[in-house]
N, C-alpha and C positions, 0 to 999 in steps of 0.2 A: 805770381800767376803767369802761366804761359798763355798769353792772349790768343795765340794761333790755334790752340787746341780746345778752345772753349766756345766755338761757334755753335749756336743751337740749330738743330735740324728743323727745317721748315716743313709745315704740312704740305700736302700735295698741291694746294691752290695758293701757297705763299701767303696765307691770310693770318698767320699766327700773331702778327703785330696788332691786327685789329681785335684779336681776342684779348690781348693785354688791355687795350683801350676799353673794350666792352666790359671787362672784369671790373675796372674801377668805375666806369660810368654806370654799369648796372647796379653796383653797390650804392652809389650816390643817388640813383633814381629810387631804389627801394627805400633808402633812408628818407629822402624827401617826400615820397608818397606816404610813408608811415608816420612822418613827423606830426601831421595834423590829427592823428588818431592814437598816438602812443599811449595815452592814459585813458582811453575811452573803451568801455565794454563793447563787445561785439553787437549786442542788442541796440546800443545807442548808435553805433556806426551804421547799421542797417536802417535804423529809423531816420537818420540824418541824410544818408546818401543813397538809399534805395536798396532793393533786394540783392543787387550785385555787390553792395558795399562801396567803398571808395575805390575808384578806378582812374581818377585824375587828380592832379595836385589840388589841394585845398589850402586856404589861408593858414599859414603858420609862420611865426617869427617875422611878421611884417610883410609877407608876400607869399607867392606860390612857387613851388620848386626850390624852397630853401633847404639846405642841408643842415644836419645837426652835428653834435660832437662825434658821432660815429665816423662820418666822412672826414671831418677835421683831423681826427687822430689817425685815420688810415693814411692820409696824405703825409702826416708827420712820421709815420712808420716808414713810408717810402723815402722820405728825406733822410732819415737816419741810416737806412741801408745805402743810399746813394752817397752820402757823405763818408760812410765806411769804405765804400768802393774807391772813392777819391783818395782817402787816406792810404789805402792799400797801394794804389798805383803811383802815388807821389812820395810816400814815405816808407813803403814796404811793411806797414803794420797791419796785420790781419785782425779780423774780429769786428763785430758790430754792436756789442753790448753797450759800450760807452757812447757810440754815436747815436744809437737809437734812444738811449736814456736821455742824452742831451737834446735830441729832437723833441721828446715828450716834455722836457722842461721848457722848451720854446713854446710848445702848445700851451703849457700851463701859464706862461706869461701872456699869451693872447687872451686868456680868460681872466686876467687881472690879478694873478697870484704869483708868488715867487717861492722858490725852494729855500728852506731855512739854512741849509748847509752848503749849497753849491750856487755859485754865480755863473750863469750860462751865457755864452755869447749870443746876442740877439741879432744874428746876421743871416746871410743867405737869402735866396730868392723867395722861399716860401713864407718866411716870417714877414716879408715886405708886402704880402697880399693883405690889404687892409680888411677885406671882407671876411678874413679868417678871425679877425679880432672881435669876435662876437660870441656871447654866451648862448649856447643852444642846449640848455638842460644838461650840462656836463655831469658825468657820473661822480657822485661824492667819493667813491672809493678811489677813482683815478686822481681826483683833486687832492685828497688827503695823503695818498701814497706818494705822490710826486712832491708835495710840499715837505714831506718827511724823508724824501730820498736822501740816503746818507752819503752819496758820492761814489759808492761802490755798486756796480750793477749786479744785482742778485735777486732772487725771488723775494717779493715783498713780505714783510713780517706780519701781515694780516692773515685772516682766514677767509677772505672773500672769494666767492665763486660767481660773482656777478658777470654779466655778459660783456662788460666793458673791456675785457681783455681780448676775447675771441673776435669781436666785431671789427677789429682794426688790423688783422694780420694777413689779409690777402696779399699785400705786396711782397711778403716773404716768398710765397710760391712763385710769383712773377719774377722776382729778382733771381732766384736760384735757377729758374727755367732758362734764363738768359745764358747761364753757364752750365747747361746740362751736359753731363758726361764727365765732369771733373770731380765728382764727389758722390757719396751715397745719399739715399733718402734720409738717413739718420740726421744729416746736417740740416735739411729742410725742416724736419720735425723739431730738432733742438732749437733752431732759431725762431720757429713759431711759438714754442713754449717760452723762450726767453722774452720775446716781445710782450706776450700776455702776462708773464710772471713778474715783470717789473712793477706791476700795480696790483696783481691779484695772486694771493699766496696759497689759496686752496688748490689742490691738484686738479679739480674739475675746472677751476678758473684759468689754468694755464695749459693743461694737456689738450683741451679743446683747441687752443691756438695751434698746437703742433699738428693736430688732425686737419684743421682747415688749410694750413699751409701745404701739407702734403697733397690734399685733395686738389687744390688749385694747380699745383705743380704737375700732378699726374693727368689732370684734364688737358693741360697744355701739351702733354705727350700723347694726346689722342686716346687716352684710356676712357672707358665708360665710367660713369659716376660710381656704379657698383664696384668696378675694379679699383678705382681710385680709393674708395672707402676701404676696400680690402687691404690695400697697401698700407693705409694709415692705421688700420686695425692691428696689423702685425706689429707695428712700432708701439702702438698704444698699450697693448697688453703686457709689454715688458716693463712698464712703468708702475711704480708704487702709487696707489690711489686711483687707479684707472677705472675702477668698477662702475662708478656712476656714469661716466662718459660712455663707456662701452655699452652699458644697459640702455642708455638713451638712444644711441645710434642703432642698436639692434632693434629696438622698439620702433624707431622711425622706418627702418627698412621693412619690418613685418607689417606695419600699418599701411605702407605704400602698396603692398600686395594684397591687402585685406578686402578691398572693395567698399570699405566704409565711406560714408559721406565725408568730404574733406574737412568740414568744420568740426565734425565729431572727432576725427582722427587727430587734428591739431589740438583740440581740447584735451585729449588723452595724453598728449606729449607735454602739456604744461602751458605756461604763459610767456616763457622766454626771458624772464628777468634774470635767471641764473644761466650760466654759460652752457651747461650740457643741454638744457631745454632749448635755448636759442639755436644751438647748432642742430639739434634733432629736428626742430620745426623746419629749419631752412633746408636740411637734407630731404625731409619728407616732401616739401613743396617742390624742390628741384626734381625729385624722382617722379612725381605724379604729373607734373605740368606738361602740357602739350607744346608750350612755347615759353619764351622768357616772360612775355606779358602776363600770361595766366599764372605763372609761378610767383611773380612778385605780388600780384593782386591777392593770391591765396595767402601769401606770407604776411600781409599787413592787416587783413580783416579778421582779427581774433582778439580775444581778451588778453592784453599783455603788451609786451615791448615791441610794438609794431615796427618802429623804425630800425631796430637792430636785426630783427628777423628778416625784414625787407632788404636790408643792406647785405646780409650774408647770402641770402638767396640770390640777390642780384649779382654778387661776386661770382657765385658758382655758375649760374646760367650764362653770364656774360663770358666767362672763360670757356664754356662749352660751345657757345653759338656765334660769338662775334658781334660786331656792331650792326650788321645788316638786319638784325631782327628787332632792334630797339625802335619802338614807335617814335616818330618825329614829335608828336605832341608832348612826349616826356623829355625829349632832348632839348628842344628849343628854349624852354623857360628855365632849365636847370642851372642853379646858381654855381658859379665857378667852373662851368663846363670846360672852358679853355685851359684853366689851370689843371684840372683833372686829366685832360687829354695830354697836356705837356708832361706831367709827371709820368703817365703811362709810357710815353715815348722815351723819356729818359731812362726808365727801367729797362726798356728794350735795347737802347743804343749804348748803355753804359759799358757793354762788353768791349766797345771800341776804344774806351779811354786808355791812355797810356802816359808814361811819365814824360814823354817828349812831345806832347801835343802842342802845336803852334797856337791854337786858340785857347786862351786862358779864361774864356767866358764860363766854362763849366766849373772851374775852380771857384770863381766868384759866385756862381749859382749854388754850388754845394761844397763849401770849404770843408776840408778833410779833418774835422775834429768834432 
C-alpha cells in the first residue's frame, strides 16, 4: 500500500474521528439499552417501564450499561481488521479473511469454547480485556459455526440468516473509510459480506453485512442515509439471493415515508431475529429519528431482538452525527467505554502504520496473524 495516497478527507469541521468513535459507542449503547428487554414483548416493556418504554439502562447481566455479544463481536471484528492491517504493513500480505476469522475464534475462547480444527493464538490487547470473558447470550449459530470452523475462511456451511452476522460489521465501513480513495465500494461490500458470512451461510445472513458496511462507509463520506442506501442497493442487486434483503430495505424506506405510527411500522418490518429484518428495522429507525437518542429508543422498544436492532441503529446514527449528540447518562455507565473508544481510535490511526515504526507497541497490541 502507498500510505501517502490513502489519507481520508476530513469533513469541514475536522470531526470525522469523533464519528468513528460515535459509531462504535452508539452501537454499544443501543446494545446495552436493548439488553434488558431483548426477549420481552413490547406490551411487557411498556408495562414495566412506562408509556415511553425503556429509555435508560436497566439491570441486565449483573449491572446497568452492560454490553452483549453484539458489541463483543463488533470489537473482535475490528481487531481482525487491524491485525490484517498490521500483517499488511509488516509482511506485505494483503487480505483480512484469516485475521478476522482468527479474531472470532478468540471471541469464541472468551465464551468458554474452542474450535475443533484450529488452535488460535490467544494474544493481543483485546483478548486481555477480562470483562470480555463473559457470556452475554451469545448466538448459537455463531458458537456452532466457529466451533466447526474448518480453518479455511469461507461462507459458513449452514443456512442461517440470523442477525448475528450483520450486527457486528460496522468496523468494516470504518476501516475502509480510513483508506478512502484507494479502492472501490465493491471492496467494502465484499468484506462486510465476508465478516458476516464466516458464521451465517444464507445470502440474507451475509449480504446484509455488505449493505451495512457500505452504509457506514458512505455516511462517513457525508452522504445522506438515503444516498448511502442507494449505493449499497446497487451492489446488493448484483448478488445471487439478494431478494429478501432488498425487499426488506425497500419496505423500511417506504414505511419511513408513510406517516404510520412508529411502533406499527416496526411491527410490519418484523422482530429482527433474522438479518434482513434487523437491518430494515434499524434503517427505519435511523430514517425517522429526529436525533440519535430517539432513534435508539425506537429501535429497542419492540417485540424482538432489541439489543441487535439497537446496536445497528446506534452504529448508523453515530456515524451520521458524532459523539456530541450522545447523552451523558448513556455514556458514563457504559461497560468497556474506554476499550470501545480505543478501538475506534485505532481504526482511525491505523492508516499511519508502516513497516519501519519505531514504536512496536502496536505490533504487541495487534499481532499480524
